DOSE-944932 format. One record per residue: residue in one letter; y, z, x of N, C-alpha, C in turn. Coordinates in pm, whole numbers, padded with zeros to 5 digits, always signed. Example, Ala and Ser with C-alpha at 12.3 -4.5 7.8 and 13.67 -1.06 7.14 Angstrom:
! DOSE-944932
A-00569+00780+01319-00450+00780+01230-00330+00780+01320
S-00225+00708+01285-00106+00714+01367+00003+00787+01290
***
This chain:
! DOSE-944932
M-00592-00095-01034-00451-00153-00993-00378-00045-00916
C-00273-00062-00850-00177+00034-00801-00049-00014-00835
G+00019+00054-00913+00137+00018-00965+00255+00129-00919
R+00226+00228-00876+00311+00333-00820+00237+00445-00724
Y+00328+00493-00658+00260+00550-00558+00365+00661-00492
A+00338+00740-00411+00454+00844-00341+00442+00813-00185
A+00573+00807-00118+00564+00806+00007+00681+00886+00074
T+00655+00996+00116+00747+01087+00161+00789+01151+00314
K+00701+01091+00396+00704+01119+00522+00833+01046+00622
D+00880+01110+00671+00992+01051+00752+00934+00957+00859
P+01028+00891+00933+00974+00790+01041+00922+00856+01168
A+00955+00966+01193+00897+01042+01329+00742+01065+01296
A+00724+01124+01153+00573+01141+01134+00506+01042+01139
L+00571+00923+01078+00468+00786+01066+00453+00737+01189
I+00519+00734+01290+00537+00656+01395+00443+00733+01501
D+00439+00860+01471+00324+00960+01542+00196+00933+01478
E+00175+00922+01361+00049+00899+01292-00024+00790+01303
F+00055+00668+01298+00006+00536+01319+00021+00481+01457
A+00082+00553+01573+00101+00519+01692+00171+00380+01701
A+00292+00393+01624+00388+00277+01612+00523+00309+01675
V+00581+00206+01682+00738+00184+01716+00830+00189+01596
D+00927+00240+01582+00991+00250+01463+01118+00145+01456
L+01091+00048+01379+01200-00069+01355+01254-00079+01234
T+01249+00048+01165+01321+00083+01003+01459+00062+01015
E+01529+00099+01120+01693+00114+01126+01752+00216+01034
G+01671+00342+01036+01705+00431+00940+01718+00418+00811
R+01636+00321+00738+01642+00278+00617+01517+00361+00531
V+01432+00442+00597+01320+00509+00534+01396+00617+00451
R+01324+00650+00302+01392+00735+00223+01252+00816+00148
T+01288+00937+00149+01161+01010+00065+01169+00956-00065
D+01030+00917-00111+01018+00860-00240+00876+00900-00312
H+00908+00986-00403+00786+01031-00493+00756+00942-00602
N+00816+00855-00617+00803+00744-00741+00831+00604-00676
V+00741+00553-00590+00750+00419-00531+00719+00301-00660
A+00790+00210-00683+00767+00110-00781+00793-00014-00724
P+00744-00112-00780+00748-00257-00739+00894-00302-00728
T+00914-00365-00629+01071-00423-00584+01130-00323-00482
K+01077-00195-00465+01144-00108-00385+01120-00157-00239
V+01188-00123-00147+01181-00136-00024+01150-00011+00063
V+01014-00042+00143+00931+00072+00175+00872+00059+00343
P+00833+00164+00384+00787+00160+00533+00641+00077+00503
T+00599-00009+00619+00467-00052+00630+00422-00081+00786
I+00315-00085+00811+00284-00088+00963+00217-00226+00968
V+00265-00295+01057+00232-00417+01116+00197-00417+01258
Q+00117-00520+01301+00103-00527+01469+00104-00681+01486
R+00211-00732+01572+00235-00867+01594+00256-00880+01754
H+00230-01019+01802+00260-01013+01947+00409-01031+01961
P+00490-01003+02082+00645-01018+02091+00665-01168+02087
R+00791-01200+02064+00838-01343+02079+00936-01359+02193
D+00955-01485+02226+01060-01499+02362+01194-01510+02280
A+01306-01531+02335+01434-01574+02309+01453-01670+02198
D+01345-01787+02220+01348-01878+02109+01263-01867+01988
G+01221-01752+01975+01109-01733+01877+00978-01779+01876
A+00943-01819+02006+00784-01843+02029+00703-01730+02050
V+00572-01745+01992+00509-01600+02003+00450-01591+02135
L+00458-01488+02192+00394-01469+02322+00222-01442+02314
E+00160-01512+02294+00015-01446+02254-00050-01414+02363
D+00002-01412+02500-00083-01343+02611-00038-01210+02633
E+00101-01174+02553+00140-01056+02575+00062-00955+02451
P+00075-00813+02512-00019-00735+02413+00041-00716+02283
A-00013-00710+02153+00031-00693+02040+00105-00557+02032
V+00235-00555+01948+00282-00433+01934+00288-00383+01782
R+00261-00244+01757+00236-00198+01644+00373-00151+01601
S+00437-00172+01472+00567-00135+01440+00548-00083+01290
L+00652+00018+01267+00703+00054+01141+00813-00019+01079
R+00801-00100+00980+00875-00186+00928+00897-00176+00794
M+01018-00219+00721+01051-00205+00595+01009-00346+00533
M+00954-00323+00404+00922-00450+00325+00952-00412+00199
R+00967-00518+00110+00967-00512-00054+00849-00530-00097
W+00807-00447-00206+00692-00442-00274+00688-00545-00381
G+00594-00647-00363+00592-00764-00457+00568-00891-00369
L+00457-00935-00334+00456-01050-00236+00532-01173-00295
V+00611-01253-00209+00667-01373-00245+00629-01452-00139
P+00525-01567-00183+00479-01664-00094+00587-01746-00031
F+00585-01791+00095+00688-01863+00178+00728-01998+00100
W+00617-02059+00021+00650-02177-00055+00709-02173-00207
A+00733-02033-00223+00795-01994-00378+00940-02046-00392
K+00953-02098-00508+01078-02140-00550+01185-02011-00571
D+01150-01920-00635+01211-01821-00665+01145-01676-00625
P+01230-01603-00561+01142-01452-00526+01102-01374-00637
G+01161-01402-00745+01115-01337-00861+00970-01325-00902
V+00883-01420-00836+00762-01421-00845+00682-01296-00786
G+00769-01214-00708+00701-01103-00648+00677-00986-00731
S+00717-01006-00851+00727-00891-00934+00560-00879-00998
K+00512-01031-00990+00385-01033-01045+00274-01028-00941
M+00296-01013-00828+00203-01017-00718+00212-00872-00636
I+00239-00774-00703+00226-00631-00654+00088-00604-00584
N-00014-00664-00640-00152-00629-00595-00207-00772-00583
T-00317-00751-00496-00411-00870-00441-00545-00844-00457
R-00625-00888-00546-00768-00835-00558-00847-00871-00444
A-00902-00779-00385-01002-00800-00262-01101-00917-00277
E-01159-00921-00399-01257-01019-00426-01236-01168-00415
T-01075-01175-00466-01050-01341-00461-00930-01365-00361
A-00911-01273-00263-00789-01282-00176-00781-01391-00092
K-00925-01443-00048-00938-01531+00056-00931-01672-00008
E-00944-01678-00129-00949-01805-00189-00803-01853-00279
K-00736-01749-00304-00625-01753-00405-00498-01813-00319
P-00447-01935-00346-00341-02001-00250-00231-01898-00227
S-00204-01799-00302-00087-01725-00306-00125-01610-00172
F-00257-01605-00156-00272-01487-00073-00370-01524+00059
K-00434-01637+00054-00551-01665+00154-00481-01672+00304
K-00366-01737+00309-00304-01740+00432-00252-01606+00497
A-00214-01523+00398-00153-01376+00459-00283-01284+00486
V-00385-01330+00414-00509-01249+00448-00568-01256+00569
S-00533-01400+00634-00602-01431+00770-00504-01399+00886
A-00350-01411+00843-00281-01392+00954-00169-01276+00930
R-00159-01242+00847-00029-01141+00832-00076-01024+00743
R-00144-00926+00787-00210-00810+00723-00104-00661+00756
C-00121-00590+00677-00025-00452+00708-00109-00378+00649
L-00044-00225+00685-00117-00100+00615+00030-00032+00539
V+00001+00029+00435+00109+00087+00347+00091+00228+00343
P+00152+00328+00429+00144+00468+00428+00175+00515+00292
A+00092+00598+00247+00117+00678+00122+00076+00820+00098
D+00139+00909+00045+00085+01047+00019-00031+01034-00083
G-00012+00933-00181-00090+00912-00272-00070+00830-00369
W-00156+00798-00463-00102+00690-00580-00140+00752-00704
Y-00043+00696-00816-00070+00745-00959-00142+00646-00999
E-00210+00687-01118-00289+00626-01233-00295+00686-01351
W-00299+00601-01450-00308+00677-01604-00463+00655-01659
R-00497+00761-01720-00634+00755-01784-00602+00770-01930
R-00653+00669-02009-00631+00671-02161-00730+00758-02224
D-00648+00854-02302-00754+00944-02411-00709+00916-02539
G-00779+00846-02602-00721+00816-02736-00596+00712-02730
K-00485+00759-02785-00357+00709-02793-00265+00752-02677
E-00334+00845-02609-00241+00917-02493-00281+00864-02356
K-00213+00865-02263-00246+00847-02142-00201+00957-02042
Q-00285+01006-01982-00269+01130-01887-00237+01055-01751
P-00141+01084-01660-00118+01033-01539-00189+01133-01438
F-00236+01063-01342-00314+01136-01233-00239+01076-01089
F-00222+01212-01010-00216+01163-00846-00328+01184-00770
M-00359+01068-00704-00459+01066-00611-00444+01091-00487
T-00452+01179-00403-00406+01225-00281-00525+01277-00207
G-00508+01270-00066-00594+01293+00028-00597+01436+00074
P-00684+01496+00166-00652+01632+00199-00565+01660+00315
G-00519+01783+00326-00399+01797+00428-00288+01715+00421
D-00219+01688+00534-00112+01604+00547-00131+01447+00601
E-00240+01428+00618-00271+01271+00659-00249+01151+00558
S-00170+01089+00590-00141+00961+00489-00271+00885+00459
L-00273+00831+00341-00358+00724+00312-00306+00599+00344
A-00391+00540+00388-00336+00392+00439-00380+00295+00350
F-00337+00197+00251-00355+00117+00171-00351-00022+00265
A-00472-00111+00237-00448-00219+00304-00350-00334+00233
G-00282-00408+00301-00193-00481+00216-00170-00601+00322
I-00106-00713+00251-00071-00839+00337+00084-00863+00300
W+00151-00949+00398+00284-00961+00370+00325-01100+00398
E+00443-01142+00361+00485-01277+00395+00626-01256+00422
T+00682-01374+00478+00839-01405+00490+00879-01507+00408
W+00982-01508+00343+01038-01602+00242+01206-01627+00269
R+01238-01758+00272+01386-01780+00267+01410-01894+00190
P+01527-01876+00122+01549-01982+00031+01579-02135+00106
K+01494-02236+00041+01494-02353+00094+01657-02421+00134
D+01747-02396+00050+01889-02448+00040+01983-02360+00157
D+01915-02259+00215+01999-02185+00315+01916-02121+00402
K+01897-02214+00517+01814-02146+00636+01874-02063+00708
E+02000-02024+00693+02058-01921+00761+02048-01766+00700
A+02007-01773+00573+01983-01654+00517+01889-01560+00589
D+01905-01437+00555+01826-01325+00613+01676-01332+00534
P+01563-01318+00612+01431-01337+00553+01426-01220+00439
L+01352-01255+00349+01280-01159+00255+01147-01123+00302
I+01120-00993+00332+00989-00966+00386+00920-00882+00259
T+00813-00914+00228+00757-00874+00101+00598-00838+00158
F+00548-00745+00065+00390-00715+00071+00341-00705-00061
S+00201-00710-00057+00109-00669-00169+00007-00588-00139
V-00016-00504-00223-00143-00387-00203-00275-00458-00237
I-00360-00473-00157-00481-00502-00187-00574-00402-00274
T-00636-00440-00372-00725-00355-00462-00867-00398-00466
T-00960-00301-00491-01070-00295-00515-01143-00250-00630
D-01276-00248-00673-01337-00183-00780-01316-00019-00728
S-01305+00057-00842-01315+00194-00813-01449+00255-00760
V-01440+00362-00675-01583+00433-00645-01584+00561-00686
G-01689+00605-00709-01708+00766-00723-01653+00786-00857
R-01586+00935-00850-01520+00977-00965-01400+00906-00994
L-01345+00820-00913-01229+00744-00940-01258+00646-01054
T-01362+00619-01083-01413+00520-01200-01379+00593-01344
D-01362+00727-01318-01321+00789-01453-01183+00786-01493
I-01099+00749-01398-00959+00735-01412-00928+00575-01457
H-00982+00494-01364-00926+00357-01388-01064+00276-01313
H-01061+00150-01357-01180+00076-01301-01130-00002-01135
R-01004+00008-01117-00941-00034-01000-00874+00058-00920
M-00859+00032-00791-00803+00127-00681-00743+00055-00580
P-00677+00118-00518-00592+00039-00377-00718+00028-00274
L-00723-00046-00207-00818-00048-00083-00788+00041+00033
L-00847+00154+00022-00818+00258+00132-00879+00187+00263
M-00788+00212+00386-00827+00171+00492-00872+00303+00587
P-00990+00334+00619-01026+00427+00719-00946+00424+00832
R-00942+00549+00916-00860+00528+01035-00928+00442+01143
E-01058+00456+01135-01143+00374+01236-01143+00246+01223
K-01078+00191+01105-01068+00055+01089-00923-00030+01088
W-00839+00086+01125-00700+00046+01124-00647-00079+01236
D-00724-00059+01356-00699-00157+01466-00751-00291+01432
T-00867-00294+01344-00947-00407+01335-00847-00486+01214
W-00812-00411+01093-00739-00464+00991-00583-00522+01035
L-00540-00449+01142-00411-00509+01191-00403-00593+01319
D-00532-00629+01355-00551-00726+01465-00488-00879+01441
P-00365-00892+01502-00320-01019+01476-00391-01161+01517
D-00484-01122+01599-00579-01222+01638-00709-01250+01577
L-00725-01170+01486-00847-01187+01412-00824-01243+01258
A-00894-01360+01230-00843-01410+01103-00949-01375+00988
D-01084-01348+01042-01182-01342+00939-01187-01171+00902
V-01145-01129+00803-01151-00981+00766-01272-00960+00655
T-01360-01035+00626-01446-01050+00514-01494-00888+00496
D-01563-00828+00620-01618-00725+00617-01546-00616+00564
L-01405-00616+00578-01316-00511+00539-01280-00514+00405
L-01295-00629+00340-01258-00662+00198-01378-00585+00099
V-01390-00485+00112-01497-00405+00022-01460-00290-00021
P-01498-00224-00123-01466-00079-00161-01494+00012-00040
P-01396+00106-00033-01382+00226+00090-01526+00288+00053
P-01576+00340+00159-01700+00429+00175-01692+00541+00085
A-01809+00592+00016-01809+00708-00063-01759+00832-00013
D-01802+00861+00129-01739+00970+00201-01601+00977+00197
L-01522+00880+00212-01372+00877+00216-01330+00910+00080
V-01388+00848-00044-01340+00874-00158-01360+01000-00225
D-01468+01062-00159-01506+01217-00219-01407+01298-00161
T-01314+01265-00073-01228+01364-00028-01097+01351-00108
I-01080+01257-00189-00950+01252-00277-00943+01355-00374
E-00828+01390-00402-00819+01493-00509-00768+01410-00633
L-00828+01440-00741-00785+01349-00878-00691+01478-00954
R-00571+01474-00930-00478+01571-00954-00404+01536-01089
P-00406+01610-01215-00328+01573-01339-00193+01608-01301
V-00099+01519-01353+00055+01553-01314+00121+01527-01437
S+00252+01569-01445+00357+01556-01580+00376+01401-01602
S+00397+01381-01724+00435+01221-01762+00584+01222-01715
L+00614+01309-01651+00787+01242-01588+00764+01125-01494
V+00638+01112-01436+00626+01010-01348+00640+00852-01431
N+00613+00884-01555+00632+00767-01637+00752+00682-01630
N+00853+00759-01602+00983+00709-01603+01026+00674-01438
V+01068+00546-01393+01084+00533-01258+01213+00581-01228
R+01301+00633-01302+01411+00700-01255+01381+00823-01230
N+01265+00911-01272+01249+01046-01220+01178+01040-01072
N+01245+01101-00976+01195+01090-00861+01217+01234-00771
G+01120+01311-00775+01125+01451-00712+01004+01506-00683
P+00991+01601-00601+00857+01679-00574+00771+01726-00688
E+00841+01742-00797+00788+01782-00930+00695+01698-00980
L+00686+01552-00939+00627+01454-00995+00469+01486-00938
V+00457+01536-00825+00325+01541-00783+00271+01689-00809
D+00336+01776-00866+00277+01890-00909+00163+01900-00996
R+00075+01987-00968-00043+01979-01066-00024+02055-01193
V-00060+01978-01308-00029+02051-01432-00194+02078-01492
E-00185+02175-01577-00315+02226-01638-00349+02135-01747
P-00459+02075-01720-00515+02007-01857-00537+02084-01971
V-00541+02034-02067-00556+02087-02200-00707+02158-02218
A-00786+02083-02165-00941+02122-02172-01003+02110-02032
E-01082+02209-01992-01142+02224-01858-01228+02110-01850
S-01269+02029-01753-01354+01925-01738-01374+01895-01593
P-01491+01873-01559-01529+01839-01400-01423+01739-01354
L-01366+01665-01428-01283+01560-01377-01163+01619-01317
F-01119+01751-01345-01005+01797-01298-01030+01907-01181
E-01146+01891-01123-01181+01999-01005-01140+01918-00892
L-01121+02009-00781-01079+01968-00648-01185+01900-00599
P-01167+01817-00505-01301+01740-00424-01358+01862-00352
N-01517+01835-00361-01633+01908-00310-01620+02062-00357
S-01544+02070-00475-01534+02220-00532-01655+02245-00609
***
């Protein structure tokens, strides 16, 4: 699963990395402890609309950086509170589940992250890890998004929400947890974001081993357990009690 991650890049870095335009209106904040219900930057690609809101399908799609709340709220939901139960979407069933299937075919996004947290159980204890890529490149989680409005207030501002797609863990990540975010390789970004492509079955599979092999499995402090803690010390490596191949850097 994916229930906590870090996203610390400013909009300028993200729009450069993802070749997007900035529509975040200055709302991006450095966050070392992103938790469900927080509003964070995502990447989408949509055709422009005319003054009446009609989609201009003949116009090229525009990729943009937009703010969304973590926790998918389907358009038909009676209460936005259901979003807290839909922070993740299983890749294996996303195309069949009523809550997700329309978004998978029509409303996909990328979620930029420095890395994500997961907890490995050792007896009664849980050791937190930070999974992060090499260098300064962002990891791109595959996601889906929805727009929700209360049925009794058509003039209310729309609530834009997203869910992170998860898949079976690959390689050494299986030693931490059996699930992981679906990491989207850079060469697949265009396809995943394409608003004219409905069938993305080929992309709803675990990431390639060569991508996962670059991920560092970094043991970190239990400070991350508390969502109120939010600073760079959360991603600092801590020394494990006993040395194990699990704690080695990738390709070491």
